[in-house]
py3Dmol code that shows the C-alpha trace and the ligand (Angstrom):
import py3Dmol

protein = """\
ATOM      1  CA  UNK A   1      -0.018   0.019   0.025  1.00  0.00           C
ATOM      2  CA  UNK A   2       3.071   2.249   0.421  1.00  0.00           C
ATOM      3  CA  UNK A   3       3.120   2.631  -3.364  1.00  0.00           C
ATOM      4  CA  UNK A   4      -0.429   3.924  -3.540  1.00  0.00           C
ATOM      5  CA  UNK A   5       0.183   6.346  -0.689  1.00  0.00           C
ATOM      6  CA  UNK A   6       3.291   7.755  -2.419  1.00  0.00           C
ATOM      7  CA  UNK A   7       1.316   8.229  -5.670  1.00  0.00           C
ATOM      8  CA  UNK A   8      -1.679   9.810  -3.896  1.00  0.00           C
ATOM      9  CA  UNK A   9       0.507  12.218  -1.872  1.00  0.00           C
ATOM     10  CA  UNK A  10       2.553  13.328  -4.900  1.00  0.00           C
ATOM     11  CA  UNK A  11      -0.649  13.911  -6.943  1.00  0.00           C
ATOM     12  CA  UNK A  12      -2.274  15.855  -4.052  1.00  0.00           C
ATOM     13  CA  UNK A  13       0.835  18.045  -3.562  1.00  0.00           C
ATOM     14  CA  UNK A  14       0.962  18.820  -7.259  1.00  0.00           C
ATOM     15  CA  UNK A  15      -2.817  19.696  -7.418  1.00  0.00           C
ATOM     16  CA  UNK A  16      -2.544  22.021  -4.388  1.00  0.00           C
ATOM     17  CA  UNK A  17       0.672  23.631  -5.693  1.00  0.00           C
ATOM     18  CA  UNK A  18      -0.755  24.255  -9.225  1.00  0.00           C
ATOM     19  CA  UNK A  19      -4.348  25.255  -8.342  1.00  0.00           C
ATOM     20  CA  UNK A  20      -4.475  26.531  -4.778  1.00  0.00           C
ATOM     21  CA  UNK A  21      -1.025  28.216  -4.653  1.00  0.00           C
ATOM     22  CA  UNK A  22       0.023  29.091  -8.183  1.00  0.00           C
ATOM     23  CA  UNK A  23      -3.473  29.624  -9.600  1.00  0.00           C
ATOM     24  CA  UNK A  24      -4.906  30.991  -6.327  1.00  0.00           C
ATOM     25  CA  UNK A  25      -8.058  28.888  -6.316  1.00  0.00           C
ATOM     26  CA  UNK A  26      -9.886  29.383  -3.065  1.00  0.00           C
ATOM     27  CA  UNK A  27      -9.010  26.768  -0.352  1.00  0.00           C
ATOM     28  CA  UNK A  28     -12.681  26.131   0.275  1.00  0.00           C
ATOM     29  CA  UNK A  29     -12.656  24.195  -3.053  1.00  0.00           C
ATOM     30  CA  UNK A  30      -9.882  21.887  -1.922  1.00  0.00           C
ATOM     31  CA  UNK A  31     -12.113  19.022  -0.600  1.00  0.00           C
ATOM     32  CA  UNK A  32     -14.039  18.262  -3.858  1.00  0.00           C
ATOM     33  CA  UNK A  33     -12.896  20.378  -6.858  1.00  0.00           C
ATOM     34  CA  UNK A  34      -9.111  20.193  -6.317  1.00  0.00           C
ATOM     35  CA  UNK A  35      -9.423  16.854  -4.411  1.00  0.00           C
ATOM     36  CA  UNK A  36     -11.051  15.382  -7.503  1.00  0.00           C
ATOM     37  CA  UNK A  37      -8.148  16.507  -9.711  1.00  0.00           C
ATOM     38  CA  UNK A  38      -5.628  14.880  -7.325  1.00  0.00           C
ATOM     39  CA  UNK A  39      -7.758  11.759  -7.023  1.00  0.00           C
ATOM     40  CA  UNK A  40      -8.255  11.371 -10.766  1.00  0.00           C
ATOM     41  CA  UNK A  41      -4.503  11.684 -11.430  1.00  0.00           C
ATOM     42  CA  UNK A  42      -3.693   9.265  -8.593  1.00  0.00           C
ATOM     43  CA  UNK A  43      -6.303   6.826  -9.883  1.00  0.00           C
ATOM     44  CA  UNK A  44      -4.788   6.961 -13.293  1.00  0.00           C
ATOM     45  CA  UNK A  45      -1.236   6.804 -11.987  1.00  0.00           C
ATOM     46  CA  UNK A  46      -2.008   3.804  -9.750  1.00  0.00           C
ATOM     47  CA  UNK A  47      -3.726   1.837 -12.520  1.00  0.00           C
ATOM     48  CA  UNK A  48      -1.136   2.590 -15.106  1.00  0.00           C
ATOM     49  CA  UNK A  49       1.719   1.708 -12.632  1.00  0.00           C
ATOM     50  CA  UNK A  50       0.062  -1.634 -12.067  1.00  0.00           C
ATOM     51  CA  UNK A  51       0.222  -2.276 -15.795  1.00  0.00           C
ATOM     52  CA  UNK A  52       3.891  -1.386 -15.898  1.00  0.00           C
ATOM     53  CA  UNK A  53       5.172  -3.604 -13.026  1.00  0.00           C
ATOM     54  CA  UNK A  54       5.553  -6.827 -15.002  1.00  0.00           C
ATOM     55  CA  UNK A  55       6.944  -5.167 -18.178  1.00  0.00           C
ATOM     56  CA  UNK A  56       9.517  -3.183 -16.104  1.00  0.00           C
ATOM     57  CA  UNK A  57      10.442  -6.488 -14.353  1.00  0.00           C
ATOM     58  CA  UNK A  58      10.900  -8.155 -17.743  1.00  0.00           C
ATOM     59  CA  UNK A  59      13.058  -5.228 -18.802  1.00  0.00           C
ATOM     60  CA  UNK A  60      15.395  -6.118 -15.911  1.00  0.00           C
ATOM     61  CA  UNK A  61      14.373  -3.397 -13.384  1.00  0.00           C
ATOM     62  CA  UNK A  62      15.321  -5.268 -10.199  1.00  0.00           C
ATOM     63  CA  UNK A  63      13.846  -2.678  -7.790  1.00  0.00           C
ATOM     64  CA  UNK A  64      10.314  -3.340  -9.188  1.00  0.00           C
ATOM     65  CA  UNK A  65      10.467  -7.167  -8.654  1.00  0.00           C
ATOM     66  CA  UNK A  66       9.212  -7.095  -5.018  1.00  0.00           C
ATOM     67  CA  UNK A  67       6.017  -5.416  -6.278  1.00  0.00           C
ATOM     68  CA  UNK A  68       5.027  -8.330  -8.542  1.00  0.00           C
ATOM     69  CA  UNK A  69       3.040  -9.849  -5.723  1.00  0.00           C
ATOM     70  CA  UNK A  70       1.340  -6.549  -4.837  1.00  0.00           C
ATOM     71  CA  UNK A  71      -0.077  -5.955  -8.398  1.00  0.00           C
ATOM     72  CA  UNK A  72      -3.560  -7.222  -7.467  1.00  0.00           C
ATOM     73  CA  UNK A  73      -4.047  -5.030  -4.381  1.00  0.00           C
ATOM     74  CA  UNK A  74      -2.457  -2.023  -6.088  1.00  0.00           C
ATOM     75  CA  UNK A  75      -4.736  -2.481  -9.128  1.00  0.00           C
ATOM     76  CA  UNK A  76      -7.877  -2.912  -7.082  1.00  0.00           C
ATOM     77  CA  UNK A  77      -6.990   0.200  -5.069  1.00  0.00           C
ATOM     78  CA  UNK A  78      -6.590   2.095  -8.322  1.00  0.00           C
ATOM     79  CA  UNK A  79      -9.966   0.883  -9.414  1.00  0.00           C
ATOM     80  CA  UNK A  80     -11.464   2.121  -6.104  1.00  0.00           C
ATOM     81  CA  UNK A  81      -9.842   5.551  -6.635  1.00  0.00           C
ATOM     82  CA  UNK A  82     -11.384   5.728 -10.176  1.00  0.00           C
ATOM     83  CA  UNK A  83     -14.754   4.962  -8.661  1.00  0.00           C
ATOM     84  CA  UNK A  84     -14.297   7.835  -6.129  1.00  0.00           C
ATOM     85  CA  UNK A  85     -13.359  10.078  -9.008  1.00  0.00           C
ATOM     86  CA  UNK A  86     -16.571   9.200 -10.795  1.00  0.00           C
ATOM     87  CA  UNK A  87     -18.778   9.938  -7.734  1.00  0.00           C
ATOM     88  CA  UNK A  88     -17.142  13.303  -7.049  1.00  0.00           C
ATOM     89  CA  UNK A  89     -17.254  14.271 -10.683  1.00  0.00           C
ATOM     90  CA  UNK A  90     -20.969  13.534 -10.823  1.00  0.00           C
ATOM     91  CA  UNK A  91     -21.454  15.536  -7.590  1.00  0.00           C
ATOM     92  CA  UNK A  92     -19.960  18.729  -8.892  1.00  0.00           C
ATOM     93  CA  UNK A  93     -20.601  18.344 -12.679  1.00  0.00           C
ATOM     94  CA  UNK A  94     -22.192  21.740 -13.408  1.00  0.00           C
ATOM     95  CA  UNK A  95     -21.197  24.984 -15.219  1.00  0.00           C
ATOM     96  CA  UNK A  96     -20.255  26.668 -11.906  1.00  0.00           C
ATOM     97  CA  UNK A  97     -17.315  24.245 -11.606  1.00  0.00           C
ATOM     98  CA  UNK A  98     -16.662  23.311 -15.178  1.00  0.00           C
ATOM     99  CA  UNK A  99     -17.557  26.312 -17.305  1.00  0.00           C
ATOM    100  CA  UNK A 100     -15.079  25.093 -19.907  1.00  0.00           C
ATOM    101  CA  UNK A 101     -17.294  22.085 -20.697  1.00  0.00           C
ATOM    102  CA  UNK A 102     -20.454  24.131 -21.451  1.00  0.00           C
ATOM    103  CA  UNK A 103     -21.768  26.193 -24.412  1.00  0.00           C
ATOM    104  CA  UNK A 104     -23.868  29.361 -23.844  1.00  0.00           C
ATOM    105  CA  UNK A 105     -27.030  27.306 -24.353  1.00  0.00           C
ATOM    106  CA  UNK A 106     -26.147  25.316 -21.176  1.00  0.00           C
ATOM    107  CA  UNK A 107     -25.484  22.136 -23.116  1.00  0.00           C
ATOM    108  CA  UNK A 108     -22.039  20.351 -23.134  1.00  0.00           C
ATOM    109  CA  UNK A 109     -19.572  21.210 -25.925  1.00  0.00           C
ATOM    110  CA  UNK A 110     -18.761  18.469 -28.514  1.00  0.00           C
ATOM    111  CA  UNK A 111     -15.284  18.042 -26.997  1.00  0.00           C
ATOM    112  CA  UNK A 112     -16.786  17.678 -23.440  1.00  0.00           C
ATOM    113  CA  UNK A 113     -19.273  15.060 -24.637  1.00  0.00           C
ATOM    114  CA  UNK A 114     -16.472  13.146 -26.344  1.00  0.00           C
ATOM    115  CA  UNK A 115     -14.294  13.441 -23.249  1.00  0.00           C
ATOM    116  CA  UNK A 116     -16.970  12.150 -20.936  1.00  0.00           C
ATOM    117  CA  UNK A 117     -17.958   9.369 -23.347  1.00  0.00           C
ATOM    118  CA  UNK A 118     -14.336   8.170 -23.354  1.00  0.00           C
ATOM    119  CA  UNK A 119     -14.393   8.367 -19.537  1.00  0.00           C
ATOM    120  CA  UNK A 120     -17.503   6.289 -19.213  1.00  0.00           C
ATOM    121  CA  UNK A 121     -16.277   3.650 -21.704  1.00  0.00           C
ATOM    122  CA  UNK A 122     -12.800   3.645 -20.065  1.00  0.00           C
ATOM    123  CA  UNK A 123     -14.496   2.933 -16.710  1.00  0.00           C
ATOM    124  CA  UNK A 124     -16.504   0.056 -18.288  1.00  0.00           C
ATOM    125  CA  UNK A 125     -13.365  -1.458 -19.750  1.00  0.00           C
ATOM    126  CA  UNK A 126     -11.461  -1.063 -16.490  1.00  0.00           C
ATOM    127  CA  UNK A 127     -14.399  -2.700 -14.645  1.00  0.00           C
ATOM    128  CA  UNK A 128     -14.310  -5.546 -17.157  1.00  0.00           C
ATOM    129  CA  UNK A 129     -10.533  -5.971 -16.857  1.00  0.00           C
ATOM    130  CA  UNK A 130     -10.625  -5.850 -13.075  1.00  0.00           C
ATOM    131  CA  UNK A 131     -12.753  -9.073 -13.213  1.00  0.00           C
ATOM    132  CA  UNK A 132      -9.430 -10.696 -13.918  1.00  0.00           C
ATOM    133  CA  UNK A 133      -8.666 -10.491 -10.212  1.00  0.00           C
ATOM    134  CA  UNK A 134     -11.973 -12.227  -9.272  1.00  0.00           C
ATOM    135  CA  UNK A 135     -11.619 -15.884  -8.552  1.00  0.00           C
ATOM    136  CA  UNK A 136     -15.264 -16.828  -8.735  1.00  0.00           C
ATOM    137  CA  UNK A 137     -15.994 -15.757 -12.330  1.00  0.00           C
ATOM    138  CA  UNK A 138     -18.918 -17.608 -13.870  1.00  0.00           C
ATOM    139  CA  UNK A 139     -20.560 -17.255 -17.195  1.00  0.00           C
ATOM    140  CA  UNK A 140     -19.599 -17.342 -20.874  1.00  0.00           C
ATOM    141  CA  UNK A 141     -15.857 -18.244 -20.934  1.00  0.00           C
ATOM    142  CA  UNK A 142     -15.397 -16.366 -24.207  1.00  0.00           C
ATOM    143  CA  UNK A 143     -16.781 -13.114 -22.828  1.00  0.00           C
ATOM    144  CA  UNK A 144     -14.717 -13.545 -19.654  1.00  0.00           C
ATOM    145  CA  UNK A 145     -11.574 -14.203 -21.701  1.00  0.00           C
ATOM    146  CA  UNK A 146     -12.268 -11.115 -23.829  1.00  0.00           C
ATOM    147  CA  UNK A 147     -13.122  -8.876 -20.800  1.00  0.00           C
ATOM    148  CA  UNK A 148      -9.907  -9.818 -18.959  1.00  0.00           C
ATOM    149  CA  UNK A 149      -7.640  -9.816 -21.976  1.00  0.00           C
ATOM    150  CA  UNK A 150      -4.724  -7.346 -22.594  1.00  0.00           C
ATOM    151  CA  UNK A 151      -6.748  -6.015 -25.538  1.00  0.00           C
ATOM    152  CA  UNK A 152      -9.388  -4.716 -23.117  1.00  0.00           C
ATOM    153  CA  UNK A 153      -6.594  -3.206 -21.001  1.00  0.00           C
ATOM    154  CA  UNK A 154      -5.167  -1.355 -24.004  1.00  0.00           C
ATOM    155  CA  UNK A 155      -8.614  -0.154 -25.039  1.00  0.00           C
ATOM    156  CA  UNK A 156      -9.142   1.162 -21.511  1.00  0.00           C
ATOM    157  CA  UNK A 157      -5.792   3.035 -21.566  1.00  0.00           C
ATOM    158  CA  UNK A 158      -6.485   4.548 -24.969  1.00  0.00           C
ATOM    159  CA  UNK A 159      -9.981   5.664 -23.866  1.00  0.00           C
ATOM    160  CA  UNK A 160      -8.545   7.375 -20.801  1.00  0.00           C
ATOM    161  CA  UNK A 161      -6.145   9.111 -23.234  1.00  0.00           C
ATOM    162  CA  UNK A 162      -9.191  10.310 -25.187  1.00  0.00           C
ATOM    163  CA  UNK A 163     -10.923  11.422 -21.973  1.00  0.00           C
ATOM    164  CA  UNK A 164      -7.810  13.638 -21.228  1.00  0.00           C
ATOM    165  CA  UNK A 165      -7.163  14.919 -24.819  1.00  0.00           C
ATOM    166  CA  UNK A 166     -10.720  16.057 -25.522  1.00  0.00           C
ATOM    167  CA  UNK A 167     -10.963  17.895 -22.166  1.00  0.00           C
ATOM    168  CA  UNK A 168      -7.558  19.469 -22.079  1.00  0.00           C
ATOM    169  CA  UNK A 169      -5.927  19.909 -25.501  1.00  0.00           C
ATOM    170  CA  UNK A 170      -6.762  23.645 -25.738  1.00  0.00           C
ATOM    171  CA  UNK A 171      -4.905  24.286 -22.447  1.00  0.00           C
ATOM    172  CA  UNK A 172      -1.987  22.094 -23.439  1.00  0.00           C
ATOM    173  CA  UNK A 173      -1.156  24.380 -26.393  1.00  0.00           C
ATOM    174  CA  UNK A 174      -0.852  27.556 -24.381  1.00  0.00           C
ATOM    175  CA  UNK A 175       2.085  26.992 -21.914  1.00  0.00           C
ATOM    176  CA  UNK A 176       2.523  30.715 -21.495  1.00  0.00           C
ATOM    177  CA  UNK A 177      -0.858  30.720 -19.662  1.00  0.00           C
ATOM    178  CA  UNK A 178       0.168  27.849 -17.263  1.00  0.00           C
ATOM    179  CA  UNK A 179       0.498  29.140 -13.669  1.00  0.00           C
ATOM    180  CA  UNK A 180       4.192  29.028 -12.759  1.00  0.00           C
ATOM    181  CA  UNK A 181       4.599  27.037 -16.013  1.00  0.00           C
ATOM    182  CA  UNK A 182       3.213  24.007 -14.262  1.00  0.00           C
ATOM    183  CA  UNK A 183       1.472  21.714 -16.881  1.00  0.00           C
ATOM    184  CA  UNK A 184      -2.243  20.954 -16.466  1.00  0.00           C
ATOM    185  CA  UNK A 185      -3.078  17.684 -14.661  1.00  0.00           C
ATOM    186  CA  UNK A 186      -4.817  16.374 -17.766  1.00  0.00           C
ATOM    187  CA  UNK A 187      -1.476  16.725 -19.693  1.00  0.00           C
ATOM    188  CA  UNK A 188       0.469  15.108 -16.854  1.00  0.00           C
ATOM    189  CA  UNK A 189      -2.018  12.211 -16.994  1.00  0.00           C
ATOM    190  CA  UNK A 190      -1.669  11.934 -20.745  1.00  0.00           C
ATOM    191  CA  UNK A 191       2.162  11.701 -20.380  1.00  0.00           C
ATOM    192  CA  UNK A 192       1.522   8.827 -17.926  1.00  0.00           C
ATOM    193  CA  UNK A 193      -0.598   7.099 -20.580  1.00  0.00           C
ATOM    194  CA  UNK A 194       2.091   7.453 -23.288  1.00  0.00           C
ATOM    195  CA  UNK A 195       4.820   6.280 -20.919  1.00  0.00           C
ATOM    196  CA  UNK A 196       2.784   3.186 -19.957  1.00  0.00           C
ATOM    197  CA  UNK A 197       2.140   2.322 -23.667  1.00  0.00           C
ATOM    198  CA  UNK A 198       5.875   2.794 -24.417  1.00  0.00           C
ATOM    199  CA  UNK A 199       6.990   0.478 -21.522  1.00  0.00           C
ATOM    200  CA  UNK A 200       4.542  -2.275 -22.572  1.00  0.00           C
ATOM    201  CA  UNK A 201       5.501  -2.061 -26.187  1.00  0.00           C
ATOM    202  CA  UNK A 202       9.276  -2.109 -25.525  1.00  0.00           C
ATOM    203  CA  UNK A 203       8.878  -4.992 -23.078  1.00  0.00           C
ATOM    204  CA  UNK A 204       6.671  -6.939 -25.537  1.00  0.00           C
ATOM    205  CA  UNK A 205       9.219  -6.333 -28.300  1.00  0.00           C
ATOM    206  CA  UNK A 206      12.055  -7.560 -26.115  1.00  0.00           C
ATOM    207  CA  UNK A 207      10.196 -10.801 -25.347  1.00  0.00           C
ATOM    208  CA  UNK A 208       9.472 -11.319 -29.060  1.00  0.00           C
ATOM    209  CA  UNK A 209      13.184 -10.891 -29.918  1.00  0.00           C
ATOM    210  CA  UNK A 210      14.184 -13.311 -27.184  1.00  0.00           C
ATOM    211  CA  UNK A 211      11.639 -15.915 -28.353  1.00  0.00           C
ATOM    212  CA  UNK A 212      12.844 -15.650 -31.954  1.00  0.00           C
ATOM    213  CA  UNK A 213      16.491 -15.903 -30.821  1.00  0.00           C
ATOM    214  CA  UNK A 214      15.679 -18.997 -28.711  1.00  0.00           C
ATOM    215  CA  UNK A 215      13.758 -20.694 -31.541  1.00  0.00           C
ATOM    216  CA  UNK A 216      16.526 -19.925 -34.075  1.00  0.00           C
ATOM    217  CA  UNK A 217      19.230 -21.185 -31.702  1.00  0.00           C
ATOM    218  CA  UNK A 218      17.317 -24.476 -31.105  1.00  0.00           C
ATOM    219  CA  UNK A 219      17.054 -25.062 -34.934  1.00  0.00           C
ATOM    220  CA  UNK A 220      20.772 -24.574 -35.378  1.00  0.00           C
ATOM    221  CA  UNK A 221      21.834 -26.952 -32.545  1.00  0.00           C
ATOM    222  CA  UNK A 222      23.936 -29.830 -33.946  1.00  0.00           C
ATOM    223  CA  UNK A 223      22.153 -33.123 -33.471  1.00  0.00           C
TER     224      UNK A 223
END
"""
ligand_1 = """\
43
LIG
C -17.812 8.039 -15.956
C -16.574 8.246 -16.137
C -15.791 9.503 -15.816
C -16.326 10.751 -15.534
C -17.752 11.220 -15.474
C -15.140 11.636 -15.389
C -15.262 12.985 -15.077
C -14.166 13.870 -15.132
C -14.280 15.356 -15.038
C -15.548 16.149 -14.784
C -13.005 15.758 -15.080
C -12.547 17.283 -15.080
C -11.856 17.579 -13.759
C -11.288 18.972 -13.802
O -10.963 19.537 -14.845
O -11.114 19.495 -12.668
C -12.129 14.691 -15.245
C -10.790 14.794 -15.345
C -9.993 13.718 -15.296
N -10.398 12.415 -15.303
Fe -12.209 11.708 -15.353
N -14.003 10.985 -15.464
C -14.392 9.638 -15.756
C -13.578 8.549 -15.926
C -12.205 8.622 -15.728
C -11.382 7.495 -15.678
C -11.790 6.013 -15.959
C -10.118 7.936 -15.438
C -8.755 7.245 -15.258
C -8.572 6.041 -14.915
C -10.212 9.431 -15.277
C -9.117 10.247 -15.065
C -9.206 11.628 -15.163
C -8.063 12.587 -15.081
C -6.572 12.150 -14.900
C -8.580 13.838 -15.205
C -7.763 15.207 -15.257
C -8.024 16.087 -14.065
C -7.738 17.517 -14.338
O -7.484 17.942 -15.435
O -7.747 18.233 -13.422
N -11.538 9.805 -15.488
N -12.901 13.468 -15.285
"""
view = py3Dmol.view(width=600, height=400)
view.addModel(protein, "pdb")
view.setStyle({"model": 0}, {"cartoon": {"style": "trace"}})
view.addModel(ligand_1, "xyz")
view.setStyle({"model": 1}, {"stick": {}})
view.zoomTo()
view.show()
């Protein structure tokens, strides 16, 4: 659990520094508005870290090996944090908090609708994938295999990426407007997504190369 506490503390410190201190958002909005920003980044960071533990171990990072046995609990805690992010987001989802998501008519902008759709689908895929950790799964084996496959995992990661891009891309392109030049949390989250995809692809490639080398070496062995 130390891992999750470190991620949660770092995300909370960053959210307070960027929004309450650098951007001067009133402290009365720390519990939910700023708290939700910290929580959403910690949820994302915890889940993505879970998906990097084994690839980093396979890439030879010895310091990560002790965490192999903790992946389940870290992953389920990340899932819980996402759930809390959802509840808080629904609690304060109105123009007073999120003017940037609304048009003058009071409806959501196209980008906000796409962002939230990606968020909802990402949550559904994360829910599906988290069934992987359930030992009493019953039902259609094919659906269970698909739900708990790496494909579902990658779909969830890409959908979270969409959730962040559609809500934050405008702010990402104006660094001169960032308070103390601290990047927006949605951009930090997106960098986490890219890093996770990179670690998994590199690790996967390395395994492929090793497998090819092993099979080639076997073929060439003198009888
Ligand atoms: C039903 C699904 C979801 C809803 C309704 C939702 C809602 C929101 C809202 C309203 C924001 C804007 C926060 C702000 O700008 O202060 C947001 C930001 C964010 N969400 Fe979600 N979200 C959902 C799913 C997810 C999932 C599955 C993840 C990750 C695993 C996630 C991670 C994030 C992150 C990292 C931010 C950026 C926070 C920021 O820019 O301050 N969200 N979400």
